[in-house]
N, C-alpha and C positions, 0 to 999 in steps of 0.2 A: 459161754465160756465156763470152764470149770474152775474150781477153787485154786488149783495150782498152775493156772495158765500164766505163761510168761511171754512178753513181747518186747522187742528191742526198740521199736520205733524206727523210722527210716533214717539212715545215715547217708550222707553224700560223700563220695570219694571223687574229688575234683582236683586234678593237677594237669594243666594243659600239656599234652604231649608226653606225659610221664606217668609212671605208676604212682599209686597212693594207697594209704591205709587209714582206717578209722577203727576205734573201739566199737564193738557191737553190744551196746548196753553196758552196764557196770560190771565190776568183778562179781563173781559168785559169792554170796554172803557165807559166813562161817556156818558150819554144820548143815549145809544145804548142797544139793547137786542140781545142775541145770542140764536139760536135754534139749538141744536145738533140733526140732523136727521138721521145720520148713524154712526155706530161705527164698525170698523173692528178689530178683535182680532186674532192674530196668537200666539198660545200657544205651545211652544216647550217642555214644562215640561212633566215629566213622570207620574205626578198625575193630576187628575182633579183640576180645580180651579174655583173660582167665581170672576168675575171682576165686580167691583162696581163703578158707576159714582156718585161722591159726590160734594157737595158744603158745605164747613165747615164740620159739622158732619151729615148733612142731606143727606140721600140716595135718589138719583134721579132715579137710575136704577141698577138692579143686573142681571148679565148674567152668567149662568152656562156654563163652557167651558170644554169639555172632553180633556184628555191628547192628545198632539200632533195633534191638529186640528186647523182649521181656522173657525171662526164663525163671521157672519155679522148680526148686529141688525140694523133695519131701521124702521122709523115711519114717516108718513106724518106730524104729529103734532110735533114730536120730544120732546126734553126736554128743557125747557126755563131757561135761565140764564140772570139776569139783571145786570145793570151797577155796576161795582166793584166786582162782584162775580167771583171766581176763580174755574173753573171746574177741578176736580181731578179724576184720575182713580186709583183704588187700586186692587191688586190681593191677594187672600188668600194664595197661595202657588206656588212657582216656582221650585219645586224639579226637578232636572235633566235638566233644561233648562229655558230660559227666556220667558217672555210674552211681546208681542209687540202690541200696541194699536194706532190706528189712528181714527180721527173723521172728519166729514164734516157736514155742515149745512148752515144756513144763519145768517147774522148779519146786522141789520139795525137800 
């Protein structure tokens, strides 16, 4: 790992039969930017879901995830978050199981 590596740790979005959301790591510190370059989603639900990366109400990324699969999204440029912004992940449905999300990138 390099000096500016950032990881969120895995968050669990669990709400039986309904969508849910969780913060993805803490807010970006002052005078720093964070670029999320990889998101791993483990979806144990029995229905397909859409996982959305948000800041406030602004959508930064939406990923379709089939039931009972793991999906990895990655991008060299990633998604940029600036000082004070709080990345949030949201899932549309977790029927029959939870959705787990982790992210990695750089912070400098």
